[in-house]
DSSP file (Angstrom, degrees, kcal/mol; ACC not computed):
  #  RESIDUE AA STRUCTURE BP1 BP2  ACC     N-H-->O    O-->H-N    N-H-->O    O-->H-N    TCO  KAPPA ALPHA  PHI   PSI    X-CA   Y-CA   Z-CA
    1    1 A M              0   0    0      0, 0.0     2,-0.3     0, 0.0    25,-0.0   0.000 360.0 360.0 360.0 130.2    0.0    0.0    0.0
    2    2 A S  E     -A   24   0A   0     22,-1.5    22,-3.1     2,-0.0     2,-0.4  -0.704 360.0-162.0 -92.6 146.8    1.4    3.4   -1.0
    3    3 A I  E     -A   23   0A   0     -2,-0.3     2,-0.5    20,-0.2    20,-0.2  -0.995   6.2-163.2-132.1 129.3    0.8    6.4    1.3
    4    4 A A  E     -A   22   0A   0     18,-2.0    18,-1.7    -2,-0.4     2,-0.4  -0.949  15.5-153.4-108.6 128.3    1.1   10.1    0.2
    5    5 A A  E     +A   21   0A   0     -2,-0.5     2,-0.3    16,-0.2    16,-0.2  -0.821  22.9 165.2-106.7 141.3    1.4   12.5    3.1
    6    6 A N    >   -     0   0    0     14,-1.9     3,-0.9    -2,-0.4     6,-0.2  -0.785  15.8-166.9-152.0 103.1    0.4   16.1    3.1
    7    7 A K  T 3  S+     0   0    0     -2,-0.3     3,-0.1     1,-0.2    14,-0.1   0.690  84.8  49.1 -67.8 -18.9    0.1   17.8    6.5
    8    8 A F  T 3  S+     0   0    0      1,-0.2     2,-0.5    12,-0.1    -1,-0.2   0.498  97.7  65.7-105.3  -3.6   -1.7   20.9    5.2
    9    9 A D    X   +     0   0    0     -3,-0.9     3,-1.5     1,-0.1    -1,-0.2  -0.829  46.8 176.6-126.0  94.5   -4.5   19.5    3.0
   10   10 A S  G >  S+     0   0    0     -2,-0.5     3,-1.5     1,-0.3    -1,-0.1   0.602  73.7  79.4 -73.0  -9.7   -7.2   17.6    4.9
   11   11 A S  G 3  S+     0   0    0      1,-0.3    -1,-0.3    33,-0.1    34,-0.2   0.657  86.9  61.3 -69.6 -12.5   -9.2   17.2    1.7
   12   12 A L  G <  S+     0   0    0     -3,-1.5     2,-0.3     7,-0.2    -1,-0.3   0.236  78.6 123.0 -95.0  13.6   -6.7   14.4    0.8
   13   13 A T    <   -     0   0    0     -3,-1.5     9,-0.2     9,-0.1     6,-0.1  -0.589  54.6-143.4 -78.4 131.9   -7.7   12.4    3.9
   14   14 A S    >   -     0   0    0      7,-1.7     3,-1.8    -2,-0.3     7,-0.1  -0.737  36.3 -92.0 -88.2 143.7   -9.0    8.8    3.3
   15   15 A P  T 3  S+     0   0    0      0, 0.0    -1,-0.1     0, 0.0    27,-0.0  -0.282 112.0  18.5 -54.7 136.2  -11.8    7.7    5.6
   16   16 A G  T 3  S+     0   0    0      1,-0.3     3,-0.1    -3,-0.0    -3,-0.0   0.549 105.9 101.9  80.6   8.3  -10.5    5.9    8.6
   17   17 A T  S <  S-     0   0    0     -3,-1.8    -1,-0.3     4,-0.1    -4,-0.0  -0.812  83.8 -82.4-118.2 161.6   -6.9    7.3    8.3
   18   18 A P    >   -     0   0    0      0, 0.0     3,-1.8     0, 0.0    -4,-0.3  -0.191  53.4 -98.2 -56.4 158.1   -5.2   10.1   10.2
   19   19 A D  T 3  S+     0   0    0      1,-0.3    -7,-0.2    -6,-0.1    -6,-0.1   0.676 118.4  47.8 -55.8 -22.3   -6.0   13.6    8.8
   20   20 A A  T 3  S+     0   0    0     -7,-0.1   -14,-1.9    -9,-0.1     2,-0.4   0.225  93.4  91.5-108.6  16.0   -2.8   13.9    6.7
   21   21 A L  E <   -A    5   0A   0     -3,-1.8    -7,-1.7   -16,-0.2     2,-0.5  -0.911  45.7-169.1-121.5 139.5   -2.8   10.6    4.9
   22   22 A L  E     -A    4   0A   0    -18,-1.7   -18,-2.0    -2,-0.4     2,-0.5  -0.988  19.3-152.9-116.9 118.9   -4.1    9.3    1.6
   23   23 A C  E     -A    3   0A   0     -2,-0.5   -20,-0.2   -20,-0.2    -2,-0.0  -0.818   3.1-157.3 -96.6 126.5   -3.8    5.6    1.2
   24   24 A I  E     -A    2   0A   0    -22,-3.1   -22,-1.5    -2,-0.5     5,-0.1  -0.902  24.4-130.2 -99.6 112.3   -3.5    4.1   -2.2
   25   25 A P    >   -     0   0    0      0, 0.0     3,-1.7     0, 0.0     4,-0.2  -0.265  12.9-121.9 -63.9 148.8   -4.8    0.5   -2.1
   26   26 A A  G >  S+     0   0    0      1,-0.3     3,-1.7     2,-0.2     7,-0.1   0.858 112.3  62.5 -56.8 -36.4   -2.5   -2.1   -3.6
   27   27 A A  G >  S+     0   0    0      1,-0.3     3,-1.6     2,-0.1     6,-0.4   0.708  84.9  76.9 -64.1 -19.4   -5.4   -3.1   -5.9
   28   28 A A  G <  S+     0   0    0     -3,-1.7    -1,-0.3     5,-0.3    -2,-0.2   0.551  77.2  75.5 -69.6  -4.9   -5.3    0.4   -7.4
   29   29 A H  G <  S+     0   0    0     -3,-1.7     2,-0.3    -4,-0.2    -1,-0.3   0.289  87.7  69.0 -92.0  10.8   -2.2   -0.8   -9.4
   30   30 A T  S <> S-     0   0    0     -3,-1.6     4,-2.9     1,-0.1     5,-0.2  -0.905  93.0-118.8-116.1 154.6   -4.4   -2.8  -11.7
   31   31 A L  H  > S+     0   0    0     -2,-0.3     4,-2.3     1,-0.2     5,-0.2   0.926 114.2  45.1 -60.9 -46.0   -6.7   -1.0  -14.1
   32   32 A G  H  > S+     0   0    0      2,-0.2     4,-2.3     1,-0.2    -1,-0.2   0.918 115.1  47.7 -63.4 -43.7   -9.9   -2.5  -12.6
   33   33 A G  H  > S+     0   0    0     -6,-0.4     4,-2.3     2,-0.2    -5,-0.3   0.878 110.9  51.8 -65.4 -38.1   -8.7   -1.8   -9.1
   34   34 A F  H  X S+     0   0    0     -4,-2.9     4,-3.3    -7,-0.3     5,-0.2   0.933 109.9  48.9 -62.6 -46.4   -7.8    1.7  -10.0
   35   35 A R  H  X S+     0   0    0     -4,-2.3     4,-1.5    -5,-0.2    -2,-0.2   0.910 111.1  49.7 -62.2 -42.3  -11.2    2.4  -11.5
   36   36 A R  H  < S+     0   0    0     -4,-2.3    -1,-0.2     2,-0.2    -2,-0.2   0.928 115.8  43.4 -61.6 -43.5  -13.0    0.9   -8.4
   37   37 A W  H >< S+     0   0    0     -4,-2.3     3,-1.6     1,-0.2     6,-0.3   0.936 111.9  52.1 -67.0 -47.3  -10.9    3.1   -6.1
   38   38 A A  H 3< S+     0   0    0     -4,-3.3    -1,-0.2     1,-0.3    -2,-0.2   0.753 114.9  43.2 -64.4 -24.0  -11.2    6.3   -8.2
   39   39 A L  T 3< S+     0   0    0     -4,-1.5    -1,-0.3    -5,-0.2    -2,-0.2   0.339 100.8  95.9-100.0   5.5  -15.0    5.9   -8.3
   40   40 A S  S X  S-     0   0    0     -3,-1.6     3,-1.2    -4,-0.2    -3,-0.1  -0.427  86.6-111.9 -94.4 168.2  -15.3    5.0   -4.6
   41   41 A D  T 3  S+     0   0    0      1,-0.2     4,-0.1    -2,-0.1    -1,-0.1   0.715 114.1  68.1 -65.7 -22.0  -16.0    7.1   -1.5
   42   42 A D  T 3  S+     0   0    0    -28,-0.1    -1,-0.2    -5,-0.1   -19,-0.2   0.651  83.2  87.5 -73.9 -14.0  -12.4    6.4   -0.4
   43   43 A F  S <  S-     0   0    0     -3,-1.2     2,-0.1    -6,-0.3   -30,-0.1  -0.743  87.2-115.8 -90.7 129.6  -11.1    8.6   -3.2
   44   44 A P    >   -     0   0    0      0, 0.0     3,-1.2     0, 0.0   -32,-0.1  -0.380  32.9-111.2 -64.7 134.4  -10.8   12.3   -2.5
   45   45 A E  T 3  S+     0   0    0      1,-0.2    -4,-0.0   -34,-0.2    90,-0.0  -0.339  95.5  11.7 -61.2 143.9  -13.0   14.5   -4.6
   46   46 A K  T 3  S+     0   0    0      1,-0.2    -1,-0.2    -2,-0.0    48,-0.0   0.622  84.8 140.7  66.5  17.1  -11.3   16.7   -7.2
   47   47 A L    <   -     0   0    0     -3,-1.2     2,-0.2   -36,-0.1    -1,-0.2  -0.823  51.8-131.8 -91.9 114.6   -7.9   15.0   -6.9
   48   48 A P        +     0   0    0      0, 0.0    11,-2.7     0, 0.0     2,-0.3  -0.478  38.6 169.9 -65.3 129.4   -6.3   14.7  -10.4
   49   49 A V  E     -B   58   0B   0     -2,-0.2    59,-1.2     9,-0.2     2,-0.4  -0.989  20.3-163.3-144.8 148.6   -5.1   11.2  -10.8
   50   50 A T  E     -BC  57 107B   0      7,-2.3     7,-3.0    -2,-0.3     2,-0.5  -0.999   7.3-158.0-135.6 137.8   -3.7    9.0  -13.6
   51   51 A F  E     +BC  56 106B   0     55,-3.4    55,-2.0    -2,-0.4     2,-0.4  -0.970  19.6 172.5-108.7 128.0   -3.3    5.3  -14.0
   52   52 A L  E >   -BC  55 105B   0      3,-2.5     3,-1.8    -2,-0.5    53,-0.2  -0.894  66.2 -35.3-141.8 108.5   -0.7    4.3  -16.6
   53   53 A H  T 3  S-     0   0    0     51,-2.6    52,-0.1    -2,-0.4     3,-0.1   0.877 126.4 -38.2  48.4  49.7    0.4    0.6  -17.0
   54   54 A G  T 3  S+     0   0    0      1,-0.3     2,-0.4    50,-0.2    -1,-0.3   0.349 116.4 108.5  89.7  -6.9    0.2   -0.2  -13.3
   55   55 A E  E <   -B   52   0B   0     -3,-1.8    -3,-2.5     2,-0.0     2,-0.5  -0.829  55.4-148.8-105.3 145.8    1.5    3.0  -11.9
   56   56 A V  E     -B   51   0B   0     -2,-0.4     2,-0.5    -5,-0.2    -5,-0.2  -0.955  10.5-166.9-115.1 126.4   -0.7    5.6  -10.1
   57   57 A F  E     -B   50   0B   0     -7,-3.0    -7,-2.3    -2,-0.5     2,-0.5  -0.959   1.9-163.0-116.5 125.3    0.2    9.3  -10.4
   58   58 A L  E     -B   49   0B   0     -2,-0.5     2,-1.0    -9,-0.2    -9,-0.2  -0.909  14.5-142.6-107.4 132.3   -1.4   11.9   -8.1
   59   59 A D        +     0   0    0    -11,-2.7    -2,-0.0    -2,-0.5     0, 0.0  -0.812  24.9 173.1 -93.5 100.1   -1.3   15.6   -9.0
   60   60 A M        +     0   0    0     -2,-1.0    -1,-0.1   -13,-0.1     2,-0.1   0.448  41.0 110.3 -88.8  -1.4   -0.8   17.1   -5.5
   61   61 A S  S    S-     0   0    0      1,-0.1     2,-0.3    -3,-0.1    -2,-0.1  -0.356  70.7-116.4 -73.6 156.2   -0.3   20.7   -6.9
   62   62 A K        -     0   0    0     -2,-0.1     2,-0.5     1,-0.0    -1,-0.1  -0.684  27.9-109.8 -89.1 144.6   -2.9   23.3   -6.3
   63   63 A E        -     0   0    0     -2,-0.3     2,-0.3     5,-0.1    -1,-0.0  -0.646  32.2-135.7 -72.0 121.1   -4.7   24.9   -9.3
   64   64 A E     >> -     0   0    0     -2,-0.5     5,-2.1     1,-0.1     4,-1.7  -0.635  10.6-133.0 -77.9 137.4   -3.5   28.4   -9.6
   65   65 A I  I  4>S+     0   0    0     -2,-0.3     5,-2.1     3,-0.2     6,-0.2   0.882  98.4  30.2 -63.0 -42.1   -6.4   30.8  -10.2
   66   66 A R  I  45S+     0   0    0      3,-0.2     5,-0.3     1,-0.1    -1,-0.2   0.870 125.1  41.0 -87.7 -37.5   -4.9   32.8  -13.1
   67   67 A S  I  45S+     0   0    0      3,-0.1    -2,-0.2     4,-0.1    -1,-0.1   0.616 134.8   9.7 -89.9 -10.7   -2.7   30.2  -14.8
   68   68 A H  I  X5S+     0   0    0     -4,-1.7     4,-3.2     3,-0.1     5,-0.2   0.616 126.8  42.9-128.4 -62.2   -5.0   27.2  -14.5
   69   69 A A  I  ><S+     0   0    0     -5,-2.1     4,-2.3     1,-0.2    -3,-0.2   0.902 117.9  46.2 -61.7 -43.1   -8.6   27.9  -13.4
   70   70 A L  H  ><S+     0   0    0     -5,-2.1     4,-2.3    -6,-0.3    -1,-0.2   0.907 115.5  46.3 -66.4 -41.9   -9.0   31.0  -15.5
   71   71 A V  H  > S+     0   0    0     -5,-0.3     4,-3.0     2,-0.2     5,-0.3   0.930 112.5  50.1 -65.5 -45.6   -7.5   29.3  -18.6
   72   72 A K  H  X S+     0   0    0     -4,-3.2     4,-2.7     1,-0.2     5,-0.2   0.896 111.2  49.4 -60.6 -40.9   -9.6   26.2  -18.0
   73   73 A T  H  X S+     0   0    0     -4,-2.3     4,-2.7    -5,-0.2    -1,-0.2   0.924 113.2  46.5 -63.9 -45.0  -12.8   28.3  -17.7
   74   74 A G  H  X S+     0   0    0     -4,-2.3     4,-2.2     2,-0.2    -2,-0.2   0.935 116.5  42.9 -63.1 -47.7  -11.9   30.2  -20.9
   75   75 A V  H  X S+     0   0    0     -4,-3.0     4,-2.6     2,-0.2     5,-0.2   0.940 117.0  47.0 -64.9 -47.3  -11.1   27.1  -23.0
   76   76 A G  H  X S+     0   0    0     -4,-2.7     4,-2.3    -5,-0.3    -2,-0.2   0.910 111.6  50.9 -62.0 -42.8  -14.1   25.2  -21.6
   77   77 A G  H  X S+     0   0    0     -4,-2.7     4,-2.0    -5,-0.2    -1,-0.2   0.915 112.6  45.7 -61.2 -43.9  -16.5   28.1  -22.2
   78   78 A R  H  X S+     0   0    0     -4,-2.2     4,-2.8     2,-0.2    -1,-0.2   0.891 111.7  51.9 -68.3 -39.0  -15.4   28.5  -25.8
   79   79 A L  H  X S+     0   0    0     -4,-2.6     4,-2.7     2,-0.2    -1,-0.2   0.883 108.7  51.1 -64.8 -36.8  -15.5   24.8  -26.5
   80   80 A I  H  X S+     0   0    0     -4,-2.3     4,-2.1     2,-0.2    -1,-0.2   0.919 111.6  47.5 -65.1 -42.5  -19.1   24.7  -25.1
   81   81 A Q  H  X S+     0   0    0     -4,-2.0     4,-1.8     2,-0.2    -2,-0.2   0.942 114.0  46.9 -61.4 -47.6  -20.1   27.6  -27.4
   82   82 A L  H  X S+     0   0    0     -4,-2.8     4,-2.4     1,-0.2     5,-0.3   0.904 110.1  53.1 -61.8 -41.9  -18.4   25.9  -30.4
   83   83 A N  H  X>S+     0   0    0     -4,-2.7     4,-2.3     1,-0.2     5,-0.6   0.901 107.6  51.3 -60.0 -41.7  -20.1   22.6  -29.5
   84   84 A D  H  <5S+     0   0    0     -4,-2.1    -1,-0.2     1,-0.2    -2,-0.2   0.866 111.9  48.3 -62.6 -35.8  -23.5   24.3  -29.5
   85   85 A E  H  <5S+     0   0    0     -4,-1.8    -2,-0.2     1,-0.2    -1,-0.2   0.889 126.1  24.5 -72.0 -40.6  -22.7   25.8  -32.9
   86   86 A I  H  <5S-     0   0    0     -4,-2.4    -2,-0.2    -5,-0.1    -3,-0.2   0.486  95.4-130.0-107.9  -3.8  -21.6   22.6  -34.6
   87   87 A D  T  <5 +     0   0    0     -4,-2.3    29,-0.2    -5,-0.3    -3,-0.2   0.949  44.8 162.3  52.3  56.8  -23.3   20.0  -32.5
   88   88 A F      < -     0   0    0     -5,-0.6    28,-2.6     1,-0.2    29,-0.4   0.900  49.8 -96.6 -72.2 -45.0  -20.2   18.0  -32.0
   89   89 A G  E     -G  115   0C   0     26,-0.3     2,-0.4    27,-0.1    26,-0.2  -0.897  67.4 -15.2 162.4-134.3  -21.3   15.9  -29.0
   90   90 A H  E     -G  114   0C   0     24,-2.7    24,-2.8    -2,-0.3     2,-0.4  -0.851  45.2-162.9-107.7 142.2  -20.8   16.2  -25.2
   91   91 A I  E     -G  113   0C   0     -2,-0.4     2,-0.4    22,-0.2    22,-0.2  -0.995  10.0-171.1-121.1 128.7  -18.4   18.5  -23.4
   92   92 A F  E     -G  112   0C   0     20,-3.0    20,-2.7    -2,-0.4     2,-0.6  -0.973  12.4-158.0-121.4 133.3  -17.6   17.7  -19.7
   93   93 A I  E     -G  111   0C   0     -2,-0.4    18,-0.2    18,-0.2    17,-0.1  -0.947  66.1 -32.8-110.5 112.3  -15.6   19.9  -17.4
   94   94 A N  S    S+     0   0    0     16,-1.6    -1,-0.2    -2,-0.6    18,-0.1   0.279 106.6  74.2  64.1 163.7  -14.3   17.8  -14.5
   95   95 A G        +     0   0    0      1,-0.2    50,-0.8    13,-0.1     2,-0.5   0.535  69.4 109.9  82.0   8.9  -16.0   14.8  -12.9
   96   96 A V  E     -d  145   0B   0     13,-0.4     2,-0.6    48,-0.1    50,-0.2  -0.968  54.1-150.7-122.1 129.4  -15.4   12.2  -15.6
   97   97 A L  E     -d  146   0B   0     48,-1.6    50,-2.2    -2,-0.5     2,-0.4  -0.872  17.7-159.0 -94.4 119.7  -13.0    9.3  -15.3
   98   98 A V  E     -dE 147 107B   0      9,-3.5     9,-2.4    -2,-0.6     2,-0.4  -0.855  11.3-176.4-103.7 132.2  -11.8    8.4  -18.8
   99   99 A T  E     -dE 148 106B   0     48,-2.4    50,-3.0    -2,-0.4     2,-0.5  -0.992  20.9-169.9-132.8 135.3  -10.4    4.9  -19.4
  100  100 A N  E  >> -dE 149 105B   0      5,-2.9     5,-1.8    -2,-0.4     4,-0.8  -0.934  10.3-169.4-119.4 104.1   -8.8    3.3  -22.5
  101  101 A V  T >45S+     0   0    0     48,-1.0     3,-1.0    -2,-0.5    -1,-0.2   0.914  83.8  51.3 -62.5 -46.2   -8.6   -0.4  -21.6
  102  102 A R  T 345S+     0   0    0     47,-0.4    -1,-0.2     1,-0.3    48,-0.1   0.875 114.8  43.1 -60.5 -38.6   -6.4   -1.4  -24.5
  103  103 A A  T 345S-     0   0    0      2,-0.1    -1,-0.3    -3,-0.1    -2,-0.2   0.530 105.9-129.6 -84.2  -6.2   -3.8    1.4  -23.7
  104  104 A E  T <<5 +     0   0    0     -3,-1.0   -51,-2.6    -4,-0.8     2,-0.3   0.936  64.4 127.6  53.9  51.8   -4.0    0.6  -19.9
  105  105 A V  E   < +CE  52 100B   0     -5,-1.8    -5,-2.9   -53,-0.2     2,-0.3  -0.994  29.4 167.7-137.9 143.8   -4.6    4.2  -19.0
  106  106 A S  E     +CE  51  99B   0    -55,-2.0   -55,-3.4    -2,-0.3     2,-0.3  -0.968  10.8 148.6-152.6 138.1   -7.3    6.0  -17.0
  107  107 A N  E     -CE  50  98B   0     -9,-2.4    -9,-3.5    -2,-0.3   -57,-0.2  -0.975  44.9-118.8-160.1 172.5   -7.5    9.5  -15.6
  108  108 A N        -     0   0    0    -59,-1.2   -11,-0.2    -2,-0.3   -13,-0.1  -0.763  40.3-168.4-119.2  82.2   -9.8   12.4  -14.7
  109  109 A P        -     0   0    0      0, 0.0   -13,-0.4     0, 0.0   -15,-0.3  -0.119  33.5-110.9 -70.7 167.9   -8.8   15.3  -17.0
  110  110 A D  S    S+     0   0    0      1,-0.2   -16,-1.6   -17,-0.1     2,-0.3   0.834 101.0  17.1 -64.1 -33.8  -10.0   18.9  -16.7
  111  111 A L  E     -G   93   0C   0    -18,-0.2     2,-0.4     2,-0.0   -18,-0.2  -1.000  63.3-169.3-146.7 139.2  -12.1   18.6  -19.8
  112  112 A V  E     -G   92   0C   0    -20,-2.7   -20,-3.0    -2,-0.3     2,-0.5  -0.998   3.4-165.5-132.1 132.1  -13.5   15.8  -21.9
  113  113 A A  E     -G   91   0C   0     -2,-0.4     2,-0.5   -22,-0.2   -22,-0.2  -0.976   5.8-173.1-115.2 129.7  -15.1   16.1  -25.4
  114  114 A V  E     -G   90   0C   0    -24,-2.8   -24,-2.7    -2,-0.5     2,-0.1  -0.980  16.0-141.8-124.5 118.6  -17.0   13.1  -26.7
  115  115 A S  E  >  -G   89   0C   0     -2,-0.5     4,-1.8   -26,-0.2   -26,-0.3  -0.441  17.3-126.4 -79.8 152.1  -18.3   13.2  -30.3
  116  116 A W  H  > S+     0   0    0    -28,-2.6     4,-3.0     1,-0.2     5,-0.2   0.899 113.0  57.1 -59.0 -39.9  -21.6   11.9  -31.4
  117  117 A E  H  > S+     0   0    0    -29,-0.4     4,-2.5     1,-0.2     6,-0.3   0.905 104.5  50.4 -59.6 -43.7  -19.7    9.8  -34.0
  118  118 A S  H  4>S+     0   0    0      1,-0.2     5,-1.6     2,-0.2     6,-1.6   0.885 113.7  45.8 -62.9 -38.4  -17.6    8.1  -31.3
  119  119 A L  H ><5S+     0   0    0     -4,-1.8     3,-1.0     4,-0.2    -2,-0.2   0.933 113.6  48.2 -68.2 -45.7  -20.7    7.2  -29.3
  120  120 A Q  H 3<5S+     0   0    0     -4,-3.0    -2,-0.2     1,-0.3    -1,-0.2   0.858 113.4  46.9 -64.9 -36.3  -22.6    6.0  -32.4
  121  121 A K  T 3<5S-     0   0    0     -4,-2.5    -1,-0.3    -5,-0.2    -2,-0.2   0.463 113.2-117.6 -86.3  -0.7  -19.7    3.8  -33.6
  122  122 A G  T < 5S+     0   0    0     -3,-1.0    -3,-0.2    -4,-0.3    28,-0.1   0.617  79.8 124.3  77.5  12.3  -19.1    2.4  -30.1
  123  123 A R  S   <S+     0   0    0     -5,-1.6    27,-1.9    -6,-0.3     2,-0.4   0.769  80.6  29.2 -73.9 -24.2  -15.6    3.8  -29.8
  124  124 A V  E    S+F  149   0B   0     -6,-1.6     2,-0.3    25,-0.2    -2,-0.3  -0.993  70.5 178.0-133.0 140.3  -16.8    5.5  -26.6
  125  125 A R  E     -F  148   0B   0     23,-2.1    23,-2.8    -2,-0.4     2,-0.4  -0.991  26.2-123.3-139.4 150.8  -19.4    4.4  -24.1
  126  126 A Y  E     -F  147   0B   0     -2,-0.3     2,-0.5    21,-0.2    21,-0.2  -0.762  17.6-161.4 -93.8 137.7  -20.6    5.8  -20.9
  127  127 A V  E     -F  146   0B   0     19,-3.0    19,-1.7    -2,-0.4     2,-0.3  -0.963   9.7-159.6-120.0 111.7  -20.5    3.7  -17.7
  128  128 A E  E     -F  145   0B   0     -2,-0.5    17,-0.2    17,-0.2     2,-0.2  -0.669  23.1-113.6 -90.1 143.5  -22.8    5.0  -15.0
  129  129 A R        -     0   0    0     15,-1.5    -1,-0.1    -2,-0.3    17,-0.0  -0.518  22.1-135.0 -69.7 144.9  -22.3    3.9  -11.4
  130  130 A R  S    S+     0   0    0     -2,-0.2     2,-0.3     2,-0.0    -1,-0.1   0.880  83.9  46.7 -72.6 -38.7  -25.1    1.8  -10.2
  131  131 A E  S    S-     0   0    0     -3,-0.0     2,-0.6     0, 0.0    -2,-0.1  -0.757  79.2-127.5-106.8 151.8  -25.6    3.5   -6.8
  132  132 A R        -     0   0    0     -2,-0.3    11,-0.2    11,-0.1    -2,-0.0  -0.869  29.0-159.8 -94.9 124.8  -25.8    7.2   -6.0
  133  133 A L  E     -H  142   0D   0      9,-1.0     9,-1.3    -2,-0.6     2,-0.1  -0.836  20.4-109.7-108.0 142.3  -23.3    8.0   -3.3
  134  134 A P  E     -H  141   0D   0      0, 0.0     7,-0.2     0, 0.0     4,-0.1  -0.402  30.2-135.0 -67.6 144.2  -23.5   11.1   -1.1
  135  135 A T        -     0   0    0      5,-1.4     5,-0.2     2,-0.4     4,-0.1  -0.264  33.3 -95.6 -83.3-178.6  -20.8   13.7   -1.6
  136  136 A R  S    S+     0   0    0     -2,-0.1     2,-0.6     2,-0.1    -1,-0.1   0.583 105.9  87.6 -75.6  -7.9  -19.0   15.4    1.2
  137  137 A T  S >  S-     0   0    0      3,-0.1     3,-1.3     1,-0.0    -2,-0.4  -0.823  88.2-118.4 -92.9 125.3  -21.5   18.2    1.0
  138  138 A A  T 3  S+     0   0    0     -2,-0.6     3,-0.1     1,-0.2    -2,-0.1  -0.303  93.4  19.5 -63.0 141.8  -24.6   17.6    3.2
  139  139 A G  T 3  S+     0   0    0      1,-0.2     2,-0.4    -4,-0.1    -1,-0.2   0.553 101.8 105.4  80.7   8.1  -27.9   17.4    1.3
  140  140 A S    <   -     0   0    0     -3,-1.3    -5,-1.4    -5,-0.2     2,-0.3  -0.965  46.5-168.0-126.2 138.8  -26.4   16.7   -2.1
  141  141 A N  E     -H  134   0D   0     -2,-0.4     2,-0.3    -7,-0.2    -9,-0.0  -0.911   7.6-177.4-118.4 150.8  -26.2   13.5   -4.2
  142  142 A H  E     -H  133   0D   0     -9,-1.3    -9,-1.0    -2,-0.3     2,-0.5  -0.985  20.0-144.4-142.2 155.6  -24.1   12.9   -7.3
  143  143 A A        -     0   0    0     -2,-0.3     2,-0.2   -11,-0.2   -11,-0.1  -0.981  20.4-143.7-118.7 119.4  -23.6   10.1   -9.7
  144  144 A S        -     0   0    0     -2,-0.5   -15,-1.5  -105,-0.2     2,-0.3  -0.542  18.4-162.7 -77.7 147.1  -20.1    9.7  -11.0
  145  145 A S  E     -dF  96 128B   0    -50,-0.8   -48,-1.6    -2,-0.2     2,-0.4  -0.906   6.5-155.0-128.2 160.9  -19.7    8.7  -14.6
  146  146 A A  E     -dF  97 127B   0    -19,-1.7   -19,-3.0    -2,-0.3     2,-0.5  -0.989   7.8-146.3-134.3 142.7  -17.0    7.2  -16.6
  147  147 A A  E     -dF  98 126B   0    -50,-2.2   -48,-2.4    -2,-0.4     2,-0.5  -0.941  17.9-166.5-107.4 130.0  -16.2    7.3  -20.3
  148  148 A V  E     -dF  99 125B   0    -23,-2.8   -23,-2.1    -2,-0.5     2,-0.3  -0.966   1.1-163.6-120.1 128.6  -14.5    4.2  -21.6
  149  149 A S  E      dF 100 124B   0    -50,-3.0   -48,-1.0    -2,-0.5   -47,-0.4  -0.845 360.0 360.0-110.2 150.5  -13.0    4.1  -25.1
  150  150 A S              0   0    0    -27,-1.9   -26,-0.1    -2,-0.3    -1,-0.1   0.416 360.0 360.0-107.6 360.0  -12.0    0.9  -26.9
C-alpha cells in the first residue's frame, strides 16, 4: 500500500486514516482496481489522478487561479459555445473518469469532449455507477460517470 502525506490539506484524507494521509490501495495498481478506487467514497473529490500501465500518479499541486482555473474556464467556455454551434457531442468539465482499456490508461482530466460519432460507432461508451453516493456536502447527491474508449 502506498501512502502520500500532506500535512496541510485535509481534503486528501481517506476515511479511517489520520488527517494527513491518503492511502492508495494495492489493488489500485491494476486497471480494474484503480477504477474501483477512483470511483469510490475512499477517493478524494477533485484530486487529479492518472493510472498508466500499473502506476498511479497523483497531482498534488494546487490549481493556480490565473494560470490554470482562468484558462480552463476560458477554454471550456469557448468549447461549449463551439459545440453548441456545430453539435459535436458532449463536453464535460471535471468529474469524468476516462479509461482506455487497450492502452491501460485511466485519468480524470480537466475537460473531456465526446463526439456523437464516437458514441454511435461504439468507440466511446458511458458507464454509470449503479448507486448514487453522497458527496461530502450535506444534502447533495451525485452520480459519477466514466467514459470508456475501446
